[in-house]
C-alpha positions as CSV (number, residue, x, y, z in Angstrom):
1,M,0.0,0.0,0.0
2,S,1.4,3.4,-1.0
3,N,2.2,6.2,1.4
4,V,0.8,9.7,1.4
5,F,2.3,13.1,2.1
6,R,-0.2,15.8,1.3
7,I,-0.4,19.5,2.1
8,H,-3.8,21.3,2.1
9,V,-3.2,25.1,1.8
10,L,-6.4,26.5,3.3
11,P,-7.8,29.8,2.1
12,A,-6.8,31.8,5.2
13,Q,-7.2,35.3,3.7
14,R,-4.1,37.3,4.6
15,G,-2.9,34.5,6.9
16,D,-1.5,30.9,7.0
17,A,-3.3,27.6,7.7
18,L,-1.7,24.4,6.5
19,W,-3.2,21.0,7.1
20,I,-0.6,18.2,6.5
21,E,-1.5,14.5,6.1
22,Y,1.1,11.7,6.1
23,G,1.2,8.0,6.5
24,S,-0.5,5.3,4.5
25,E,-3.9,5.5,2.8
26,S,-5.4,3.3,5.5
27,V,-3.7,5.1,8.5
28,V,-3.4,8.9,7.9
29,N,-1.7,11.1,10.4
30,H,-2.4,14.8,10.7
31,I,-0.4,18.0,11.4
32,L,-1.9,21.5,11.6
33,I,0.4,24.5,11.2
34,D,-1.4,27.8,12.1
35,G,-5.1,28.6,11.7
36,G,-5.4,31.8,9.8
37,I,-7.9,34.4,11.0
38,T,-11.0,33.7,13.0
39,A,-13.1,33.1,9.8
40,T,-10.5,30.5,8.8
41,G,-11.1,28.5,11.9
42,R,-14.8,28.9,11.8
43,D,-15.3,28.3,8.0
44,H,-12.5,26.0,6.9
45,L,-10.9,24.2,9.8
46,R,-14.3,23.1,11.1
47,K,-15.5,22.2,7.6
48,R,-12.5,19.9,7.2
49,I,-13.0,18.4,10.6
50,D,-16.6,17.7,9.8
51,A,-15.7,16.1,6.5
52,I,-13.1,13.8,8.2
53,G,-15.2,13.1,11.2
54,T,-14.2,12.3,14.8
55,P,-12.4,11.0,16.7
56,L,-9.6,12.9,15.0
57,H,-6.0,13.0,16.4
58,F,-3.4,15.5,15.4
59,E,0.1,14.3,15.9
60,L,1.2,17.9,16.0
61,L,-0.4,21.4,16.2
62,V,2.0,24.3,15.6
63,V,1.1,27.9,16.2
64,T,4.2,29.5,14.7
65,H,3.9,32.9,16.6
66,I,1.4,35.4,17.9
67,D,0.3,37.4,14.9
68,L,-3.5,37.5,14.4
69,D,-3.4,35.9,11.0
70,H,-1.8,32.8,12.4
71,I,-3.3,32.4,15.8
72,Q,-6.9,33.6,15.6
73,G,-8.3,30.5,13.8
74,I,-6.6,28.3,16.3
75,L,-8.2,30.3,19.1
76,E,-11.6,29.9,17.5
77,L,-11.0,26.1,17.2
78,M,-9.6,25.5,20.7
79,E,-12.2,27.7,22.5
80,N,-14.9,25.6,20.9
81,L,-13.1,22.3,20.5
82,P,-15.3,19.5,19.1
83,A,-15.5,16.3,21.2
84,G,-13.1,13.7,19.9
85,I,-10.3,16.0,18.8
86,T,-7.0,15.2,20.5
87,F,-3.3,16.3,20.1
88,G,-0.1,14.4,20.5
89,D,1.9,17.7,20.9
90,V,1.0,21.4,20.7
91,W,3.9,23.8,19.8
92,F,3.4,27.4,20.9
93,N,5.9,29.7,22.6
94,G,4.0,31.7,25.1
95,W,4.8,33.5,28.3
96,D,5.6,30.3,30.1
97,Q,8.4,29.6,27.6
98,M,9.6,33.3,27.6
99,K,10.1,33.4,31.4
100,A,12.1,30.2,31.2
101,L,14.8,31.8,29.2
102,G,16.8,32.8,32.3
103,L,16.4,36.6,32.0
104,E,15.7,38.9,34.9
105,P,12.2,38.9,36.3
106,M,9.8,41.5,35.0
107,G,6.1,42.2,35.2
108,I,4.0,39.3,34.0
109,K,1.2,39.9,31.6
110,E,-0.2,36.7,30.2
111,G,-2.4,38.3,27.5
112,I,-2.7,35.3,25.2
113,R,-5.8,33.3,25.5
114,L,-4.2,30.3,23.8
115,S,-1.7,30.0,26.7
116,E,-4.6,29.9,29.2
117,I,-6.4,27.2,27.2
118,L,-3.3,25.1,26.9
119,K,-2.4,25.4,30.5
120,K,-6.0,24.4,31.5
121,D,-6.8,21.7,29.0
122,H,-3.6,20.6,27.2
123,K,-0.8,21.1,29.8
124,L,0.8,17.6,29.2
125,T,1.0,18.1,25.5
126,W,2.1,21.8,25.4
127,N,5.6,21.8,23.8
128,K,5.9,18.2,25.0
129,A,8.8,17.5,22.6
130,A,10.9,20.1,24.4
131,A,9.7,19.1,27.9
132,G,7.6,22.3,28.1
133,K,10.4,24.7,27.2
134,A,10.5,26.8,24.0
135,I,10.4,25.2,20.6
136,A,13.5,26.7,19.2
137,L,17.0,26.2,18.1
138,E,19.4,24.7,20.7
139,A,21.2,27.2,22.9
140,D,24.3,26.9,20.7
141,G,22.3,27.6,17.6
142,S,22.1,24.0,16.3
143,V,18.9,22.7,14.9
144,A,16.6,20.5,17.0
145,T,15.0,17.4,15.5
146,Y,12.0,15.5,16.8
147,P,10.3,12.3,15.6
148,L,6.5,12.1,15.4
149,D,4.4,8.9,15.4
150,G,3.9,7.5,11.9
151,G,7.4,8.2,10.6
152,M,7.5,12.0,10.3
153,K,10.7,13.8,11.3
154,V,10.4,17.5,12.2
155,T,13.5,19.7,12.3
156,V,13.3,23.2,13.9
157,L,15.1,25.9,11.9
158,G,14.2,28.8,14.2
159,P,13.7,30.8,16.2
160,A,17.0,31.4,17.8
161,H,17.2,32.0,21.6
162,A,18.2,35.6,20.9
163,Q,15.0,36.3,19.0
164,L,12.9,34.7,21.8
165,A,14.8,36.9,24.3
166,K,13.8,40.0,22.3
167,L,10.2,38.9,22.5
168,R,10.6,38.3,26.2
169,E,12.0,41.7,26.8
170,R,9.2,43.4,24.9
171,W,6.4,41.0,25.9
172,D,4.0,43.5,27.5
173,E,4.4,45.8,24.5
174,V,3.9,43.1,22.0
175,I,0.8,41.7,23.8
176,E,-0.7,45.2,24.1
177,E,-0.3,45.6,20.3
178,F,-1.8,42.2,19.8
179,G,-4.9,43.1,21.9
180,V,-5.3,46.4,20.1
181,A,-5.2,44.7,16.7
182,E,-7.7,42.1,17.9
183,D,-10.1,44.8,19.1
184,A,-9.8,46.6,15.8
185,E,-10.5,43.5,13.8
186,D,-13.5,42.7,16.0
187,R,-14.9,46.1,15.1
188,G,-14.4,45.4,11.4
189,E,-11.7,48.0,11.0
190,E,-9.0,47.5,8.4
191,L,-5.6,46.7,10.0
192,P,-2.5,48.6,9.1
193,A,0.0,46.8,7.0
194,L,2.6,44.9,8.9
195,D,5.2,45.3,6.2
196,L,8.2,47.6,6.8
197,G,7.1,50.0,4.1
198,I,10.0,49.7,1.7
199,P,8.8,51.0,-1.7
200,G,8.2,48.3,-4.3
201,L,9.2,48.5,-7.9
202,E,6.2,49.1,-10.0
203,P,6.4,47.3,-13.3
204,M,6.6,49.4,-16.5
205,G,5.6,47.0,-19.2
206,P,6.9,43.5,-18.8
207,I,8.3,42.6,-15.4
208,D,12.0,42.8,-15.1
209,V,12.7,39.8,-12.9
210,P,16.5,40.4,-12.4
211,S,16.0,44.0,-11.4
212,L,13.3,43.0,-8.9
213,A,15.4,40.2,-7.5
214,E,18.4,42.5,-7.2
215,S,16.5,45.4,-5.6
216,R,17.5,46.6,-2.1
217,F,16.7,44.1,0.7
218,V,16.1,45.1,4.3
219,E,15.2,42.2,6.6
220,D,12.0,42.1,8.6
221,N,12.5,43.4,12.1
222,A,9.0,42.7,13.6
223,I,9.7,41.0,17.0
224,P,6.8,38.5,16.7
225,N,8.0,37.4,13.3
226,G,11.4,36.9,14.7
227,S,10.0,34.5,17.2
228,S,8.3,32.4,14.4
229,I,8.8,28.7,14.5
230,A,10.3,27.5,11.1
231,L,10.3,23.8,10.3
232,V,11.4,21.1,7.9
233,L,8.9,18.2,7.7
234,E,10.4,15.0,6.4
235,F,8.6,11.8,5.5
236,D,9.3,8.9,3.1
237,G,12.2,10.7,1.4
238,R,10.2,14.0,0.9
239,R,10.7,17.3,2.5
240,A,8.5,20.3,3.1
241,L,9.9,23.6,4.4
242,M,7.4,25.5,6.5
243,L,8.7,29.0,7.2
244,G,5.9,30.8,9.1
245,D,6.9,34.4,9.2
246,A,10.6,33.7,10.1
247,Y,13.5,35.9,9.4
248,P,15.5,34.7,6.3
249,S,18.8,35.1,8.0
250,T,17.8,32.7,10.8
251,V,16.5,30.1,8.3
252,A,19.6,30.4,6.1
253,D,22.0,29.9,9.0
254,S,20.1,26.7,9.9
255,L,20.1,25.4,6.4
256,R,23.8,25.9,6.1
257,K,24.3,23.8,9.2
258,L,22.1,21.0,7.6
259,S,23.8,21.2,4.2
260,P,27.3,22.8,4.7
261,S,28.6,21.6,1.3
262,G,25.8,22.9,-0.9
263,C,22.2,23.5,-1.7
264,F,19.4,22.2,0.6
265,K,16.9,20.1,-1.4
266,V,13.2,20.2,-0.5
267,D,10.1,19.3,-2.4
268,V,8.1,22.3,-1.4
269,V,8.6,25.7,0.4
270,K,5.9,27.6,2.2
271,V,7.4,31.1,1.7
272,A,7.8,33.2,4.9
273,H,5.5,36.0,5.8
274,H,3.2,35.5,2.8
275,G,5.8,36.5,0.3
276,S,6.9,39.8,2.0
277,R,9.9,41.4,0.4
278,N,11.4,41.6,3.8
279,N,11.4,37.8,4.5
280,T,12.8,36.3,1.3
281,D,16.2,37.4,0.1
282,R,18.6,36.2,-2.5
283,A,20.9,34.6,0.0
284,L,18.1,32.3,1.3
285,A,16.7,31.6,-2.2
286,S,20.1,30.6,-3.5
287,L,20.4,28.0,-0.7
288,L,17.3,26.1,-1.8
289,S,16.6,23.6,-4.6
290,A,12.8,23.2,-4.6
291,P,10.3,22.6,-7.4
292,T,7.3,24.0,-5.6
293,W,6.8,27.3,-3.7
294,I,3.7,28.2,-1.8
295,F,2.5,31.8,-1.3
296,S,-0.3,32.0,1.2
297,S,-2.2,35.4,1.1
298,N,-5.0,37.3,-0.5
299,G,-3.1,40.6,-0.1
300,A,-5.7,42.0,2.3
301,S,-5.2,44.7,5.0
302,N,-2.9,46.7,2.8
303,T,-0.2,44.0,3.0
304,K,-0.2,43.6,-0.8
305,H,1.3,40.2,-0.4
306,P,3.1,38.6,-2.1
307,H,5.5,41.3,-3.1
308,M,7.0,41.1,-6.5
309,E,10.5,41.2,-5.2
310,S,10.1,38.0,-3.3
311,V,8.6,36.1,-6.2
312,A,11.4,37.4,-8.4
313,R,14.1,36.3,-6.0
314,V,12.6,32.8,-6.0
315,L,12.6,32.6,-9.8
316,H,16.0,34.3,-10.2
317,D,18.0,32.7,-7.4
318,A,16.4,29.4,-6.3
319,K,17.2,26.2,-8.2
320,D,14.8,23.9,-10.0
321,V,11.7,26.0,-9.6
322,K,8.8,24.4,-11.5
323,K,5.7,25.6,-9.8
324,L,4.3,28.7,-8.0
325,V,1.3,28.0,-5.8
326,F,-1.0,30.8,-4.7
327,N,-4.1,30.0,-2.7
328,Y,-5.9,33.1,-4.2
329,C,-5.7,34.8,-7.5
330,T,-5.4,38.6,-6.9
331,G,-4.1,41.7,-8.4
332,F,-1.0,41.2,-6.4
333,N,-0.1,37.8,-7.9
334,N,-1.9,37.4,-11.3
335,I,1.1,38.8,-13.2
336,W,3.0,35.6,-12.5
337,G,0.5,33.7,-14.7
338,D,1.8,35.6,-17.7
339,K,2.6,33.1,-20.4
340,D,5.8,34.8,-21.5
341,L,7.2,34.9,-18.0
342,M,6.3,31.2,-17.4
343,E,8.0,30.2,-20.7
344,E,11.1,32.3,-19.9
345,F,11.6,30.9,-16.4
346,G,10.2,27.5,-17.0
347,Y,7.5,27.3,-14.3
348,E,3.7,26.9,-14.1
349,V,1.3,28.6,-11.7
350,I,-1.5,27.2,-9.6
351,Y,-4.1,29.6,-8.3
352,G,-6.7,28.6,-5.6
353,D,-10.3,29.7,-5.9
354,G,-10.3,31.3,-2.4
355,Q,-13.1,29.0,-1.3
356,S,-11.4,25.6,-1.0
357,P,-7.9,24.4,-0.1
358,V,-5.2,23.9,-2.7
359,L,-4.0,20.3,-2.4
360,L,-0.4,19.4,-3.0
361,N,0.7,15.7,-3.2
362,L,4.4,15.1,-2.4
363,L,4.3,11.4,-3.0
């Protein structure tokens, strides 16, 4: 009987929600990475749970970091968890992990409802792989690898301890901003863009991919993004790189440790921060050989993701690119379906319909 390794890229609007299945056709294991915004949890996670039925066990639930467009859908799910849903491990770095970093005491402000839920109902499975401590690189910067039941191996590429320390130092401020953003979204207000505001290059006629790729790069400096959990999932000889909103320099450092003599080969990359120009640089792209690249965003809330520079860096500097996957077709990504561009750079494009997941089979 053949094995399966599938990624369902859910329509999470401006966010991320990735449902991974692996194992055999008769015994399928499940991993969920992020849950998008509240509507994603309500409309898509629950729809998929209903379709599969309960009991349903997730070998791993990962909430990469505390941005609304990654955590809200998980909050919606966990606060109204259907009977029969269980978790082998839940990875989320909250205050409990921040205060364990060995820094000087400071005022505690919990602030994240997910931590309260995990402490109350899932304490034994909260960051179980790391014995309750932070899911992160080792203290010396080396990667951490954990096995899951069913034959999946998960390697943590980030965050580094220094990035978690920054979040720890600014915890109250970050949590206050998180709460303000939640309140604004609850009122139906449009959120400000989280991008650093570096001007993009507007195309004049045909897109100039080399010029876009070579444009000035300034790395993301948002503290929550720096704390993002970045992973390699490996099963049956296939690899998926799931980057959350991670800093490219952190990911690149870890990849160099894993593959010091050359390019790191994966089957699919979920691009960091929805394709922000600040989270994909040429240095990272050039380290990767990957046929398929996922961009998860509808470009909402003024983010305009994916940015053209990021896509251009993938096409210009990554090796063996064959397919660009967008879970929406928008004015921010439809240019990449241009026939001349596809012919010149030798790739195809998959666009989701914005209503149902895009399914990728790795086996």
